[in-house]
C-alpha positions in Angstrom: 0.0 0.0 0.0 1.2 3.5 -0.8 0.2 6.8 0.8 -2.1 8.2 -1.9 -4.6 9.5 0.6 -2.4 12.2 2.0 -4.1 15.5 2.8 -1.3 17.8 1.6 -0.2 18.1 -2.0 1.2 15.0 -3.6 5.0 14.8 -3.9 5.2 16.3 -7.5 2.8 19.1 -6.5 4.8 19.6 -3.3 8.0 20.0 -5.2 6.4 22.4 -7.8 5.1 24.6 -5.0 8.5 24.7 -3.4 10.2 25.6 -6.6 7.7 28.3 -7.3 8.4 29.8 -3.9 12.1 29.8 -4.5 11.7 31.5 -7.9 9.7 34.2 -6.2 11.8 34.7 -3.1 15.3 33.4 -4.1 17.2 30.5 -2.6 20.5 32.2 -1.7 21.2 32.1 2.0 24.1 34.3 3.3 27.0 32.3 4.8 27.0 32.0 8.6 30.6 33.2 8.6 33.6 33.7 6.4 31.6 35.2 3.5 33.9 35.2 0.5 32.3 38.5 -0.6 33.6 40.2 2.5 37.3 40.6 1.9 38.0 41.7 5.5 36.4 38.8 7.4 37.1 36.1 4.8 40.8 36.8 5.3 40.8 35.8 9.0 42.9 32.7 9.8 39.8 30.9 11.3 38.2 31.1 7.8 41.1 29.3 6.1 39.9 25.8 5.4 43.4 24.7 4.6 44.5 25.3 8.2 44.2 22.6 10.9 40.8 22.9 12.6 42.3 23.2 16.0 44.3 26.2 14.9 41.2 27.8 13.3 39.2 27.3 16.5 42.0 28.8 18.7 42.4 31.8 16.4 38.7 32.6 16.6 38.6 32.2 20.4 41.6 34.4 20.7 39.8 37.3 18.8 36.8 37.3 21.1 36.3 39.7 24.0 34.9 38.3 27.3 31.6 40.0 26.6 31.4 38.3 23.2 32.4 35.0 24.6 29.6 34.8 27.2 27.0 35.6 24.6 28.1 32.5 22.7 27.5 30.2 25.7 23.7 30.0 25.1 21.4 28.4 22.5 20.5 31.8 21.0 24.1 32.7 20.3 24.6 36.4 19.5 26.1 37.6 16.2 29.6 39.1 16.1 29.4 41.6 13.3 33.0 42.8 13.5 34.1 39.2 12.8 31.4 38.6 10.2 29.7 35.9 12.3 25.9 35.6 12.2 23.8 34.8 15.2 22.9 31.1 15.6 20.1 29.2 17.2 21.5 25.9 18.5 18.1 24.3 19.4 16.6 22.2 16.8 15.0 18.8 17.2 14.9 15.7 14.9 13.6 12.8 17.2 11.8 11.0 14.3 11.8 13.6 11.6 12.7 17.3 11.4 10.6 19.0 14.1 9.7 22.6 14.9 9.6 22.0 18.7 12.9 24.0 19.0 13.1 27.6 17.8 15.9 26.7 15.3 13.4 25.2 12.8 10.4 26.8 11.1 8.0 25.3 8.6 6.2 27.3 5.9 6.9 28.7 2.4 9.3 26.4 0.6 9.2 23.9 3.4 5.5 23.3 4.5 6.4 20.0 6.1 8.9 17.2 6.5 8.7 13.4 6.6 7.3 12.3 9.9 8.6 8.8 10.8 7.1 6.6 13.6 7.8 7.6 17.1 11.0 6.1 18.4 9.4 3.4 20.6 7.6 2.1 17.5 10.8 2.1 15.3 12.7 0.4 18.1 10.2 -2.5 17.9 11.6 -3.3 14.4 14.9 -4.2 16.0 16.4 -3.2 12.7 19.6 -1.2 13.0 19.9 -0.7 9.2 16.4 0.9 9.2 17.4 3.2 12.1 20.5 4.4 10.2 18.4 4.8 7.0 15.9 7.0 8.8 18.7 9.1 10.2 20.1 9.7 6.6 16.7 10.8 5.4 16.1 13.1 8.4 19.5 14.7 7.9 18.9 15.2 4.2 15.8 17.1 4.9 17.4 19.0 7.8 20.3 20.1 5.5 17.9 21.0 2.8 15.9 23.2 5.3 19.2 24.7 6.6 20.2 25.6 3.0 16.8 27.3 2.6 17.2 29.3 5.8 14.5 27.4 7.7 16.5 25.2 10.1 19.8 24.8 12.0 22.4 22.1 11.9 22.5 21.0 15.5 19.7 18.6 16.5 19.1 17.6 20.1 18.1 14.1 19.3 17.9 11.1 20.0 16.4 10.5 23.5 18.1 7.4 24.8 17.0 7.3 28.4 15.8 3.9 29.7 12.1 3.3 29.8 12.3 2.2 33.4 8.8 2.8 34.6 5.8 2.1 32.3 4.0 5.3 33.4 6.6 7.7 32.1 5.1 10.1 29.7 8.2 10.4 27.6 8.9 6.7 27.3 7.5 7.0 23.8 10.5 9.0 22.8 13.0 6.3 23.8 14.1 3.0 22.3 12.6 1.1 25.2 13.7 -0.6 28.5 16.9 -2.5 27.4 20.2 -0.6 27.6 21.8 -2.6 24.7 18.8 -2.0 22.5 18.8 1.7 23.4 22.5 2.1 22.9 22.5 0.3 19.5 19.6 2.5 18.4 21.5 5.6 19.5 24.7 4.6 17.6 22.9 3.8 14.3 20.5 6.7 14.3 23.4 9.1 15.1 25.5 7.6 12.3 22.6 8.2 9.9 22.2 11.8 11.1 25.9 12.8 11.2 27.0 11.0 8.0 30.2 9.2 7.3 32.5 11.9 5.9 35.3 11.6 8.4 35.5 14.5 10.7 32.9 16.5 8.8 29.3 16.5 10.1 26.2 16.4 8.0 24.3 17.5 11.1 25.3 17.3 14.7 23.2 14.9 16.8 22.8 14.9 20.6 22.1 12.0 23.0 19.9 13.1 25.9 19.1 13.3 28.8 22.2 12.3 30.8 21.5 10.6 33.2 18.9 8.6 35.2 16.2 10.9 33.8 12.8 9.1 33.5 10.3 11.0 35.6 8.4 14.1 34.5 5.5 14.8 36.8 4.2 12.0 39.1 2.3 12.2 42.3 3.5 15.8 43.1 7.1 15.2 42.2 8.4 16.8 39.0 11.6 16.6 37.1 12.8 20.0 38.3 12.7 18.9 42.0 13.6 15.2 41.6 16.7 13.9 43.2 17.3 10.4 41.7 19.0 8.2 44.2 20.8 5.7 42.0 23.4 3.0 43.0 26.8 2.8 41.2 25.7 -0.6 40.0 22.6 0.7 38.3 24.3 3.7 36.8 27.0 1.5 35.2 24.9 -1.4 34.0 21.7 0.4 33.0 21.3 4.1 32.9 24.7 5.1 31.4 25.0 2.2 28.9 23.1 3.9 26.0 25.0 7.1 26.4 28.4 5.4 26.5 27.5 3.5 23.3 26.2 6.7 21.7 29.5 8.4 22.3 31.9 5.5 21.7 30.1 3.6 18.9 28.0 6.4 17.4 30.7 9.2 17.8 27.9 11.6 18.6 28.7 15.3 18.5 26.8 16.3 21.7 25.4 15.0 25.0 22.7 16.8 26.9 22.6 16.8 30.7 19.2 16.5 32.4 17.1 18.5 34.9 17.2 16.1 37.8 19.8 15.7 40.5 21.6 12.3 40.8 22.5 11.5 44.4 22.2 15.1 45.4 24.1 16.8 42.6 22.4 18.4 39.5 23.7 16.5 36.5 24.6 19.8 34.7 26.8 20.7 37.7 28.5 17.3 38.2 32.1 17.2 37.1 32.2 13.4 37.7 29.4 12.9 35.1 30.4 15.5 32.6 34.1 16.2 32.7 35.3 12.9 34.1 32.9 10.4 32.5 31.5 11.8 29.2 34.6 13.7 28.1 37.3 12.0 30.1 36.5 8.3 30.0 34.3 8.1 26.9 36.3 10.8 24.9 33.3 12.8 23.6 34.4 14.8 20.5 31.8 17.5 20.8 30.0 19.7 23.2 27.8 19.2 26.3 24.6 21.1 26.5 22.1 21.6 29.3 18.4 20.7 29.0 16.6 24.0 28.6 17.0 26.2 31.7 18.7 23.5 33.7 21.3 25.8 35.0 18.6 28.2 36.1 16.7 25.3 37.6 19.5 24.1 39.8 20.0 27.7 41.1 16.3 28.9 41.4 14.5 25.6 42.1 16.9 23.1 43.5 18.9 25.8 45.4 22.1 24.0 44.7 24.1 27.3 44.9 23.6 30.5 46.8 24.3 32.9 44.0 23.7 32.8 40.2 27.4 33.5 39.6 28.3 30.4 41.5 25.8 28.3 39.5 27.3 29.6 36.3 30.8 28.8 37.5 29.8 25.3 38.8 28.2 24.4 35.5 31.1 25.5 33.2 33.8 24.0 35.5 31.8 20.7 35.6 32.1 20.5 31.8 29.0 22.2 30.5 29.8 24.0 27.2 26.4 25.4 26.1 23.3 26.5 28.1 19.9 26.1 26.6 18.5 29.2 28.1 19.9 32.7 29.0 21.5 31.9 32.4 25.2 31.6 31.4 25.1 34.7 29.2 23.6 36.7 32.1 26.0 35.5 34.9 29.2 34.1 33.5 31.0 37.4 33.1 30.3 38.4 36.7 31.5 34.9 37.8 34.8 35.7 36.2 35.0 39.1 37.8 34.2 37.6 41.2 37.0 35.1 40.8 34.7 32.1 40.7 35.6 31.2 37.2 38.6 31.6 35.0 38.2 33.0 31.4 40.1 29.9 30.2 37.2 27.8 31.4 34.9 29.7 29.1 37.5 29.4 26.3 37.5 25.6 26.8 33.7 25.5 26.5 33.8 27.6 23.3 36.5 25.4 21.8 34.1 22.5 22.0 31.1 24.3 20.5 33.0 26.2 17.8 34.8 23.0 16.7 31.4 21.4 16.1 30.3 24.4 14.0 33.5 24.1 12.0 33.0 20.4 11.4 29.5 21.3 10.1 31.2 23.7 7.6 29.6 26.8 9.1 33.0 28.6 8.8 33.8 27.4 5.3 32.1 30.3 3.4 29.4 29.9 0.8 27.1 27.0 1.8 26.0 26.1 -1.7 29.5 25.0 -2.8 29.9 22.7 0.3 29.0 19.1 0.7 25.2 18.8 1.0 25.0 22.4 -0.3 22.7 21.5 -3.2 20.0 19.9 -1.1 16.8 21.9 -1.2 13.0 21.7 -1.2 13.1 19.0 -3.9 14.8 16.7 -1.3 12.1 17.0 1.4 8.9 14.9 1.5 10.2 12.9 -1.6 8.3 9.8 -2.6 11.2 7.6 -1.4 11.4 9.4 1.9 7.7 8.9 2.5 7.9 5.3 1.4 10.6 4.7 4.1 8.2 6.2 6.7 5.6 3.7 5.6 8.1 0.8 5.7 9.3 1.9 9.2 5.7 1.9 10.4 5.1 -1.6 9.0 8.2 -3.0 10.6 7.3 -1.5 14.0 3.9 -3.0 14.3 3.7 -5.9 16.9 1.2 -8.7 16.6 0.4 -9.5 20.3 -2.4 -12.0 19.8 -3.8 -14.0 16.9 -6.3 -16.7 17.8 -7.0 -19.2 15.1 -7.1 -17.5 11.7 -8.4 -14.1 12.9 -5.6 -12.3 10.9 -4.9 -11.6 8.2 -8.4 -10.5 7.1 -9.7 -11.8 3.8 -10.8 -9.6 0.9 -13.4 -12.2 0.0 -14.8 -13.0 3.4 -14.5 -9.6 5.0 -15.9 -7.2 2.4 -17.3 -4.7 4.9 -15.3 -3.7 8.0 -16.5 -1.7 11.0 -13.7 0.7 11.9 -14.4 1.9 15.5 -12.6 3.9 18.2 -11.2 7.3 19.2 -8.0 6.6 17.2 -9.8 5.1 14.2 -9.4 8.3 12.1 -6.3 9.6 13.9 -3.8 11.8 12.0 -1.7 14.1 14.1 -2.0 11.7 17.1 -0.1 9.1 15.0 3.2 11.1 15.1 3.5 11.4 18.9 5.5 14.2 20.5 8.6 16.1 19.4 7.2 15.9 15.9 7.0 18.5 13.1 4.5 19.1 10.4 4.1 15.9 8.4 4.1 15.7 4.6 0.5 14.4 5.0 -1.3 11.6 6.7 -3.0 8.3 6.1 -5.3 7.5 9.0 -6.3 3.9 9.9 -9.8 4.6 8.5 -8.2 5.7 5.2 -5.8 2.8 5.1 -8.5 0.1 5.7 -10.8 2.0 3.3 -8.2 1.4 0.5 -8.8 -2.3 0.9 -12.5 -2.7 1.6 -15.8 -0.8 2.3 -15.9 0.6 5.8 -18.5 1.6 8.4 -17.0 4.2 10.7 -18.0 5.0 14.2 -15.9 6.7 16.9 -17.5 4.9 19.9 -15.8 7.5 22.1 -15.5 11.2 21.4 -11.8 11.0 22.3 -9.3 8.7 24.1 -10.6 10.0 27.5 -13.9 8.2 26.7 -15.8 9.7 29.6 -19.3 8.4 28.6 -21.1 5.9 26.5 -23.1 8.2 24.3 -21.6 6.9 21.1 -21.5 3.2 22.1 -24.8 2.2 20.5 -23.9 3.4 17.1 -20.5 1.5 17.3 -22.2 -1.7 18.5 -24.7 -1.4 15.5 -21.8 -1.0 13.1 -20.1 -4.2 14.4 -23.4 -6.1 14.0 -23.6 -5.1 10.3 -19.9 -5.6 9.3 -18.1 -8.8 8.2 -15.2 -7.9 10.6 -14.6 -5.2 13.2 -11.4 -3.3 13.8 -11.2 -1.3 17.1 -8.5 1.4 17.1 -8.1 2.4 20.7 -5.3 3.5 23.1 -3.7 6.7 24.1 -2.5 10.0 22.8 -0.6 13.1 24.1 -3.5 14.1 26.4 -2.7 10.9 28.4 1.1 10.5 28.1 3.5 13.3 27.1 6.4 15.5 28.3 5.5 16.6 31.9 2.5 14.2 31.9 3.2 10.8 33.4 0.4 8.3 33.5 -1.5 7.4 36.7 -2.1 3.8 35.7 -1.8 1.2 32.9 -5.4 0.5 31.9 -7.2 1.9 28.9 -8.5 5.4 29.7 -12.1 6.0 30.8 -14.7 3.6 29.4 -12.6 2.3 26.5 -12.4 -1.2 27.9 -16.2 -1.3 28.2 -16.6 -0.2 24.6 -14.2 -2.9 23.3 -15.9 -5.7 25.2 -19.4 -4.6 24.1 -18.4 -4.2 20.5 -16.6 -7.6 20.5 -19.7 -9.3 22.0 -21.9 -7.8 19.2 -19.6 -8.3 16.3 -20.8 -10.9 13.8 -17.3 -11.4 12.4 -13.7 -11.4 13.8 -12.8 -8.6 16.2 -9.4 -7.0 16.0 -8.1 -4.6 18.6 -5.4 -2.1 17.4 -3.7 -0.1 20.1 -1.9 3.2 19.6 0.3 4.2 22.5 3.9 4.9 23.6 3.7 3.1 26.9 2.4 -0.4 27.7 -1.3 -1.0 28.4 -2.8 -3.6 30.6 -5.2 -5.3 28.1 -5.5 -8.5 30.0 -9.2 -8.4 29.4 -8.7 -8.5 25.7 -5.9 -11.0 25.8 -8.3 -13.4 27.7 -11.5 -12.6 25.7 -12.0 -15.3 23.0 -14.3 -12.9 21.1 -11.3 -10.7 20.5 -9.4 -12.7 17.9 -6.3 -10.5 17.5 -4.4 -7.6 19.1 -2.0 -5.3 17.3 0.3 -2.7 18.9 1.0 0.1 16.4 2.7 2.5 18.8 2.6 6.0 17.3 3.2 4.9 13.7 4.0 8.2 12.0 2.4 9.9 9.0 1.7 6.7 7.1 0.6 4.7 10.1 -2.9 4.0 8.8 -1.6 2.5 5.6 0.9 0.3 7.6 -1.9 -0.9 9.9 -4.1 -1.9 7.0 -1.2 -3.7 5.2 -0.7 -5.8 8.3 -4.4 -6.4 8.8 -4.8 -7.7 5.3 -1.5 -9.6 5.1 0.3 -7.5 2.6 2.8 -7.1 5.3 3.7 -10.1 7.6 4.3 -8.5 11.0 7.8 -8.9 12.5 7.9 -6.4 15.3 8.8 -7.2 18.9 8.0 -5.4 22.1 10.8 -3.1 23.2 9.3 -2.9 26.7 7.5 -5.1 29.2 3.7 -4.9 29.3 2.9 -5.1 33.0 -0.4 -5.7 34.7 -2.0 -2.8 36.5 -1.2 -4.4 39.9 2.5 -3.8 39.2 2.3 -0.1 39.6 -0.4 0.0 42.3 2.1 0.3 45.1 5.3 1.2 43.2 6.7 4.7 43.4 8.1 6.1 40.2 10.7 7.8 42.4 12.3 4.5 43.4 15.1 4.1 41.0 16.4 0.7 42.0 16.5 -1.7 39.1 16.9 -5.0 41.1 14.2 -6.6 43.0 14.3 -6.9 46.8 12.4 -9.4 48.9 13.2 -7.4 52.1 11.6 -4.3 50.7 8.8 -6.2 48.8 10.1 -4.4 45.7 9.4 -6.1 42.4 12.3 -4.8 40.3 12.3 -3.1 36.9 12.3 -4.3 33.3 12.5 -7.8 32.1 16.2 -8.0 33.3 15.2 -7.9 37.0 11.4 -8.3 37.3 10.2 -11.9 37.6 6.5 -11.3 38.3 3.5 -11.8 36.0 3.3 -9.8 32.8 0.6 -9.1 30.2 3.2 -9.5 27.4 6.9 -9.8 27.9 9.8 -7.8 26.4 10.6 -9.2 23.0 7.1 -10.6 22.4 5.7 -10.5 18.9 3.9 -13.0 16.6 4.0 -13.6 12.9 1.7 -15.0 10.2 4.2 -17.8 9.8 6.4 -19.9 12.1 10.2 -19.7 12.5 12.4 -22.4 14.0 16.0 -21.9 15.2 18.8 -24.3 15.1 22.3 -23.5 16.4 24.7 -25.1 13.8 28.0 -23.8 15.2 28.9 -22.4 18.5 31.9 -22.8 20.9 31.4 -24.5 24.3 34.4 -22.8 25.9 35.8 -19.3 25.5 39.0 -18.3 27.1 39.3 -14.7 28.4 43.0 -13.5 28.0 44.2 -11.3 30.9 46.0 -8.1 30.4 49.8 -8.1 30.9 51.0 -9.5 34.2 47.6 -10.2 35.5 46.8 -13.9 35.8 44.1 -16.0 37.4 45.7 -16.2 40.8 45.1 -12.6 41.8 42.2 -10.3 42.6 41.4 -9.9 38.9 39.3 -13.1 39.0 38.3 -12.9 42.7 34.8 -14.2 43.2 34.8 -16.1 39.9 34.6 -12.9 37.8 37.2 -11.1 35.7 37.4 -7.3 35.9 36.7 -6.1 32.3 39.6 -3.6 32.5 41.9 -6.4 33.3 40.9 -8.5 30.2 42.1 -8.2 26.6 38.8 -7.2 25.2 39.4 -5.8 21.7 38.6 -8.8 19.6 37.2 -11.1 22.2 33.9 -12.3 20.8 31.6 -15.3 20.9 30.5 -16.4 17.4 27.3 -18.3 16.6 25.9 -19.6 13.4 22.1 -20.0 13.5 19.8 -21.5 11.0 16.4 -19.8 10.8 13.8 -22.0 9.1 10.4 -20.7 7.9 8.1 -23.7 8.4 4.9 -21.8 7.4 3.2 -20.9 4.1 4.0 -17.1 4.1 7.2 -15.3 3.5 8.4 -13.3 6.5 11.1 -11.2 8.1 12.1 -12.7 11.4 13.4 -10.7 14.3 15.9 -12.9 16.1 16.7 -11.8 19.7 19.6 -13.4 21.5 19.7 -13.4 25.3 22.3 -14.5 27.8 21.7 -15.7 31.3 25.0 -15.2 33.3 26.1 -17.6 36.1 23.9 -17.1 39.1 25.0 -14.4 41.5 23.9 -11.2 43.2 25.1 -9.0 40.4 23.5 -10.7 37.5 20.2 -10.0 35.7 18.0 -13.0 35.1 18.8 -12.6 31.4 20.0 -9.8 29.2 19.8 -9.0 25.5 23.2 -9.5 23.9 22.5 -9.4 20.1 19.6 -9.2 17.6 19.3 -9.5 13.9 16.6 -9.3 11.1 16.5 -12.0 8.5 14.1 -12.4 5.5 13.1 -16.0 5.1 10.8 -17.1 2.2 8.1 -19.7 3.0 9.4 -23.2 3.6 13.0 -22.2 3.3 15.9 -21.3 5.7 18.7 -18.8 6.1 21.8 -18.9 8.1 22.6 -16.0 10.3 26.0 -15.2 11.9 26.0 -13.6 15.3 29.0 -12.1 17.1 28.7 -11.3 20.8 31.4 -9.0 22.2 32.3 -10.8 25.4 33.4 -7.8 27.5 30.6 -5.6 26.5 27.6 -7.9 26.5 28.5 -11.0 28.6 29.7 -8.9 31.5 27.8 -7.9 34.6 28.3 -5.1 37.1 29.1 -5.6 40.8 27.7 -3.6 43.7 30.6 -1.2 43.5 29.9 -0.3 39.9 32.8 -2.4 38.6 32.1 -4.3 35.3 33.2 -8.0 35.5 33.0 -11.1 33.3 31.6 -14.0 35.3 33.5 -17.2 34.7 31.5 -20.4 34.4 28.5 -21.4 32.3 26.6 -18.7 30.4 23.4 -19.8 28.8 22.5 -18.3 25.4 18.8 -18.2 24.5 17.4 -17.8 21.0 13.7 -18.5 21.0 13.2 -21.9 22.5 16.8 -23.0 21.7 19.5 -22.8 24.4 23.3 -23.2 24.3 25.7 -23.2 27.2 29.2 -21.8 26.9 31.8 -21.7 29.6 33.9 -18.5 30.0 37.3 -19.3 31.6 40.2 -17.0 32.6 43.5 -17.7 30.9 45.8 -19.8 33.0 49.4 -19.0 33.8 51.6 -19.1 30.7 48.8 -18.4 28.3 
């Protein structure tokens, strides 16, 4: 299915309108700096592309006055006319498409919209790293095109790679889910797509946020501005920091954003251990560190971390903050220097980091049109291929949760009339979630299903709040008339959003009542389609035999309705897997969002968090997802023993392997991997793409999760055929665990590898003396 029912002009018309605009208003955009037409400024050493970049940056910093420097420490950086430098707005967003949430991007004129991909939680459900990178490439194409047209910046504060720790979190939809390896892999690949692969040059500059242990917005009277996250060293190292470390080291991201909250009593944006020592020191960030918006002001005005604003400015910059989203550093840094709280060299160091990123982006290279990506323009935004990728991403992110008998796929012959019911049945803007822009156009579920068969449409509820039953009877009548019924229910931004955490996990209002009554009346199969970012307790539907199938579509983006219809009718064989656990409502009944502990505790009657540490009942587990066919795994080649070489003089007789675990920093980790060859056989009658998840259960111990994701792969397997897949598991990264002191170790002994129903045991052993 295509996206022919979009509400804005079709792609050819879209391009024509854009070109007409350019003809009327001109496409030339003045250079940000180093204008070749200005003989005075173009001759500055910092404008000479042939010079080493570090020399250019130092030359520029050396020409600035203190007053000019402090005005470059904020997102709305001031112009410096005497040096030929324009003002610049650092804040743009590109979470799942170019967004106008930040002031750096504006839609209109030549750029009425941009391709709106599924929300991140949906795309994560594809478990397809190649797809994530491809989306990043398209988003950065469109971002560069809009920059060239004067409508956007080049610094995008995306992605959000926080852990979806609590199912009520309103911003969980923005994240890749609850698993740190999944989130970190997503971060690395999406960032690579955004930033490009031209060496040190950047296509756009991405930013991994919000560092760290940030996953509460506004719950039970506690908000993110006042929250002090009490987090153990163990949980910081093996959960909360993992995606950020992978983003920096594997994705080479150009920026990291610190968060609003405190961690163990210190605001993250004022913590030198987090920023200077960890992000820049240990992980070697090549880029800048930015605050979440007004975070410096928050830790002075709201958290009262310092007694004066000048001390707050000094603490932030000395901790390693380079850029303030907000005015605070511009207002107070100069006085901090005058009061002796801050050295001007500290400000210089911050500017070196931000200006270097701008130079890597080509902003000091003169005329934009002659630079790489300089020819991108309106014709490169909302292209047919870009919109087709948005549709394909939506298809890959849909998860089939339940399919009793032969409920799905629906049949063109047997199901000629379909009742389409529910508050999200004709959704458009709701499908793109938050931190979105203006989509190229929309295909709603009603439109998508209507492209296959005749539909009878009833909302059933006026909106997702579903506060009354006034529209129930019409919906029930529609189900009685139709050959099949599709209920499109769930949530939207009125229920879960930034600064809006959920109070529970059930469907809002009287939605459950509507679903049950419609299913009872339906003369044909009843299918429940759920739109949401977070998990929903739909135990009632899972256990109701009259509800034959359940699909989770997340927030599927501009083409979501077409993708849903393609799955319902079998044009697409679903292959998505849940990137988060779906808990029962009882899980959160007595569980404070403010309790950050990941591991369960019998003493505290604490259930633990995420599939790695929670062992109680679930509605649907992490990684769950059905197909219209059946896949069988066979491990054809795998070692039974892997020897871990120790570094230098360290051998198995000392503390390196004390407690039957090897310190990772004492092992030779570079090429140490566990290789598997797995046959995936499609035993069914339909072609399908299989999502293969590989888990490891470490040897039993206090440190270890019950199991953890160590690898995943996508493989297309035609019906009644098989494909062999090679898996390489980095031993130090993915088979290690973290002890209570926050030290990462490799447990020796039997590790059990799980792939579906297949298990394989491998023994990790420390190298003996003489090895």
